[in-house]
C-alpha positions in Angstrom: -49.4 40.8 62.1 -49.3 40.4 58.4 -52.0 38.7 56.1 -49.4 36.0 55.4 -49.1 35.0 59.0 -52.8 34.9 59.5 -53.1 32.7 56.3 -50.5 30.3 57.6 -52.2 30.1 61.0 -55.3 29.0 59.4 -53.7 26.2 57.5 -52.0 24.6 60.9 -53.7 21.5 62.3 -55.8 22.2 65.2 -53.7 20.4 67.6 -50.5 22.7 66.9 -50.4 26.0 68.7 -48.0 28.7 67.1 -46.6 31.6 68.9 -44.5 34.1 67.3 -42.0 36.6 68.9 -40.1 39.4 67.5 -36.4 38.1 68.2 -34.6 35.2 70.1 -34.3 37.2 73.4 -38.0 38.2 73.4 -38.9 34.3 72.8 -36.4 33.2 75.6 -37.9 35.6 78.1 -41.4 34.8 77.4 -40.8 31.1 77.2 -39.0 31.2 80.6 -41.9 33.2 82.1 -44.5 30.6 80.8 -42.4 27.7 81.9 -42.4 29.0 85.4 -46.1 29.6 85.3 -46.7 26.2 84.2 -44.4 24.8 87.0 -46.3 26.8 89.7 -49.6 25.6 88.3 -48.4 21.9 88.3 -46.9 22.1 91.7 -50.2 23.4 93.1 -52.2 20.8 91.2 -50.2 17.8 91.7 -47.3 18.5 94.2 -44.6 17.6 91.6 -43.6 18.7 88.1 -41.5 16.8 85.6 -39.8 19.3 83.4 -37.5 18.4 80.3 -35.0 20.8 79.1 -32.8 20.9 75.9 -29.5 22.0 74.6 -28.6 24.2 71.6 -28.1 28.2 71.9 -31.6 28.8 72.6 -32.1 25.9 75.0 -29.1 27.1 77.0 -30.4 30.6 77.1 -33.7 29.3 78.5 -31.9 27.1 80.9 -29.8 29.9 82.3 -32.9 32.2 82.6 -34.6 29.3 84.6 -31.7 28.7 87.0 -31.6 32.7 87.7 -35.4 32.3 88.6 -35.1 29.2 90.8 -32.2 30.5 92.6 -34.1 34.1 93.3 -36.8 31.9 95.3 -34.8 29.3 97.3 -37.9 28.6 99.3 -39.9 27.5 96.3 -40.0 24.8 93.8 -40.4 21.8 96.2 -41.5 18.9 93.9 -39.6 20.1 90.7 -37.6 17.5 88.7 -35.5 18.3 85.6 -34.6 16.0 82.9 -32.9 16.2 79.6 -34.7 14.6 76.4 -30.9 13.8 75.2 -27.5 14.0 76.4 -23.9 13.9 74.8 -22.2 11.0 76.4 -19.2 13.1 77.6 -17.7 13.7 80.8 -19.9 15.3 83.6 -18.0 18.4 83.8 -18.0 18.9 79.8 -19.4 22.2 78.6 -20.9 19.9 75.8 -23.4 18.3 78.1 -26.9 19.8 77.6 -27.2 19.9 81.4 -24.0 22.1 81.7 -25.9 25.5 82.3 -27.0 23.9 85.7 -23.6 22.7 86.8 -22.3 24.8 89.6 -25.0 27.5 89.1 -28.3 25.9 90.5 -28.1 26.6 94.3 -32.0 25.9 94.9 -31.8 22.4 96.7 -35.6 21.9 96.3 -35.0 21.5 92.4 -34.0 17.9 91.6 -32.0 17.5 88.6 -31.8 14.2 86.9 -28.7 13.5 84.7 -27.5 10.6 82.6 -24.3 8.9 83.6 -21.0 9.8 81.9 -17.8 8.0 80.8 -16.1 9.4 84.0 -19.1 8.4 86.2 -17.6 5.8 85.3 -20.2 4.0 82.9 -20.6 2.8 79.5 -23.3 4.1 77.4 -25.4 1.2 77.9 -25.2 1.5 81.5 -26.0 5.2 81.1 -29.1 4.2 79.3 -30.2 1.6 81.9 -29.7 4.1 84.8 -31.7 6.8 83.2 -34.4 4.5 82.0 -34.7 3.1 85.6 -35.0 6.7 86.8 -37.8 7.6 84.4 -39.8 4.4 85.3 -43.4 5.5 86.1 -42.7 9.1 85.5 -45.1 11.4 83.5 -43.4 14.3 81.9 -45.5 17.2 82.5 -43.7 19.7 79.9 -41.1 18.9 77.4 -39.1 21.8 75.8 -37.6 20.8 72.5 -35.3 22.6 70.1 -35.1 21.8 66.5 -32.1 21.6 64.4 -31.9 22.9 60.9 -32.4 19.6 59.6 -35.5 19.0 61.6 -34.0 17.0 64.3 -35.4 16.9 67.8 -33.4 15.6 70.9 -31.0 13.4 69.0 -33.4 12.0 66.8 -32.1 13.0 63.3 -33.7 12.4 60.0 -34.2 8.7 59.6 -34.3 7.9 63.3 -37.7 8.8 64.5 -39.1 5.4 64.7 -42.6 5.8 66.1 -42.8 1.8 66.7 -39.9 2.1 69.0 -41.8 1.5 72.4 -38.5 2.1 74.4 -38.1 5.4 76.7 -34.4 5.9 75.8 -31.7 4.5 73.7 -28.0 4.7 72.9 -26.8 6.4 69.7 -23.3 5.7 68.7 -23.1 7.2 65.2 -24.8 10.5 65.5 -24.2 12.7 62.2 -23.6 15.5 64.6 -20.6 15.3 66.9 -20.2 13.9 69.4 -21.1 10.7 68.0 -22.2 8.9 71.2 -25.4 10.2 72.8 -28.5 9.0 74.7 -32.0 10.1 73.7 -35.6 9.8 74.4 -37.5 7.9 71.6 -40.2 9.7 69.7 -42.7 7.5 71.5 -41.6 8.7 74.9 -41.4 12.4 73.8 -45.0 12.2 72.8 -45.9 10.7 76.1 -45.5 14.3 77.7 -48.5 16.2 78.6 -47.4 19.4 76.9 -44.6 19.8 74.3 -43.2 23.2 73.1 -40.9 23.1 70.3 -38.8 26.4 70.4 -36.9 27.7 67.3 -35.1 30.9 66.6 -33.0 32.2 63.7 -33.0 32.0 59.9 -31.3 28.7 59.9 -34.3 27.0 61.4 -36.9 28.6 59.0 -36.8 25.5 56.7 -37.5 23.1 59.6 -40.2 25.3 60.9 -42.1 25.6 57.5 -41.8 21.8 57.4 -43.3 21.3 60.8 -46.3 24.0 59.8 -46.8 21.9 56.6 -46.9 18.7 58.2 -43.8 17.5 56.3 -42.9 14.0 57.6 -39.5 13.9 56.1 -38.2 15.5 59.4 -38.4 14.0 63.0 -39.9 17.4 64.4 -43.0 17.0 62.4 -43.7 13.7 64.3 -44.0 15.5 67.8 -47.3 15.3 69.2 -48.0 15.7 73.0 -51.0 14.1 74.9 -52.6 17.6 75.8 -51.0 20.3 73.9 -48.4 20.9 71.5 -46.9 24.3 70.8 -44.5 25.7 68.1 -42.8 28.9 69.4 -40.6 30.9 67.0 -39.2 34.2 66.4 -39.5 36.2 63.4 -36.3 35.0 61.6 -37.3 31.4 62.0 -41.0 32.0 60.6 -40.9 31.1 56.9 -43.6 32.1 54.6 -43.5 32.0 50.9 
């Protein structure tokens, strides 16, 4: 690895673990394998494991990889629960939902998928929030996989929305700067309640956000992410920005 990489690593706060992969495919494959190892370890230790998945191109790729692994071992994963840190308030069968990669493809009945309600449930966005909030009561998230946008947003927490004083678990967004406008999202406070958080980013469009996370630039929501036990930043070479 280059001297620049070693220099940047040395500047990162001790509580942020940085991992670099050559490209998106390698990153997605390695992260999938590591998620599966974390699940196995958690299930052995506690009998259940709560995993949070994300949307976006990379998030979808990881979700699809996981579904393949879950389906290939139908006798395993008893006690695994899957959640989503944010969801677009669109119909259940919409391809825009972050949970869409699991629809009609996940055949392992041991895996429990928790989804927010949708307009065709039928439900209002406030009812969807209340329903998901109730499901999350007394749940400890073991691992939260977060994507990061070019603007530094995580979940549906866009710049200016990452309120650390918001003690709610989730909330409704009706004016998202990125369509669709109506969504539900974990708060930053609840995101940071997870045992581990892995922020994943790939591609040149994420380079500026990745650089700001490394620098601790609090102008973007992603820089506020801090898990209870371990926070990781996992990127490919195109997303790793050095000056």
